N, C-alpha and C positions, 0 to 999 in steps of 0.2 A: 378488533382485539389483536394483541400481539402474537408472536410466534411462541409456541410452547417448547420448552427445552426438555420435555419428557421424552425418553427414548421410545421410538416406535419401530415396528418391523424387526423385532428382536428374535423372532423364531426363524432361524436359518437352518438349512439342512446340515447335519453333522458331516464333517469330512471323514472319509474312511480312515479308520484307525490303523496304524501300522501293526504288522504282526509282532506281538510282544517277544517272540523268540528270534526275530530277525533272521529267519531261516534262509531267506533269499540272499541277504547280505553275506551270511556265513558261507553259503554255497559258492557265490561268486568269489569271495575272498579266498576260498580254498583252491579254486581253479587258478586265480591270478597268482597265488603264492607258488603254484607249480610252474606255470608258464613264465613267471617273473624271476624265478630262481636262475642265477647266472649259469649254473651248469646245465640246466634244462635248455636254456636259450642256446648254448653252444652245441649241445647234442642235436637239437632240432635243426640248427643251421647246418651241421655236418651231414645229417641224414637227408637234407633237402635234395641232393643230387643222386640219391639211390642208397641201397643197402650197404651197410658196413659191418665188418667184424669188430669184436670188442677191442682187440689190440690196435686196429686201425683208428678207432675213435680215440683211444687213449693217447696214441701218438699225435693225433690231430689237435687235441685239446690240451694246450700247454697248462701244466700245473694241477691237473685233476688226478687224484689218487685212484688206485684200483677200486678201493672200497666206495669212494664217492661216485665213481662212474657206475658201479654196480647198483648202488642205491638210486641214483638218478634214472637209470634205465628201467629199474623195477617200478619206480613211481610213474614214469611215463607209460609203461606197459599197463599198469593198473588203471590209469586214467584213459586208456584206449587210444593213446597217441602213437604208440610204438608197438610193433609185433616182434616177437623173438622166434626165429626158426632154427631148429636144431637139425643138422644133417648127420646121418649115421655113418660117419667116417671115423678113422682112427688117426689122430685124436678127433673127437667130435668137433664139427664146425658149427658155430652159432652166428647167425646174421641178425642184425637189427635193422628194421625198416619202418618208415613212417606209415601209419594207416591213412585212410582217406581223411579222417578227422585230423590227424597230425599234419597232413599235407595242407589242409585248410588253414592250419595255424602257422605253417611254415612261412608264408608270405608276410604276415604282420610281424612275426618274430625277426625275420631277416631284415625287414624295413627298420625295425627298432634297433637292431644291432648295427646296421649301416649308419643310421642317424647318430648313434652314440659314437661310433668311430669318427665320423665326419665332424662332430662338434666337441670332441674330447678336449682339444686345445682351448676352445672358448670356455668350456665348463671349468677346466683347471685354472684358467686365468681369473674367472669370476670367484672361484673358491679362495684363491690367493688374495684377491682384493678384499673379500669379505673377512677372511681371517686377519688380515692386516688392520682392518677397522675395528675388529672386536678383540684384539689381543691386550686390552687394557685391564 
C-alpha cells in the first residue's frame, strides 16, 4: 500500500512561553539606556582614571551643561556605578568616583568610545553616501 499523507507525531512539547510582561527585556533596556547615553559614556570614561570633582568633569566634557552633568551623575549613582563623597570643608568638596560595578563597565565603555572615534570618518562617509542615494 502507498504512503499515508495523514500527519503523525503531532504532539510536540510546547516551547516555553515568553514572559508576557517582558520584564527581562525592559530591565536590560533600562540598563542599556543608561550606559548608552552619550553623557554617561563620557562621565564613565573621565572617571576611569580616578575620582574627579564636579567642575573637573564639567571642564573635561565639552558641551555638557551643569544641569545635564548633575542629572547624569545622579543617574549613575542611583544605578550603583558612581559614588559621591562629600568632604566637610569650606566650601564643601564633592568627589565622584566609579564603584567596582562602574569600573567593570569602564573597559567596555572605553572600548566603545575608542571604536567610535577611530571609525568616525568611515561612518560619516557612509552616511554621506547613503544620504546622496536617498535624496530623491
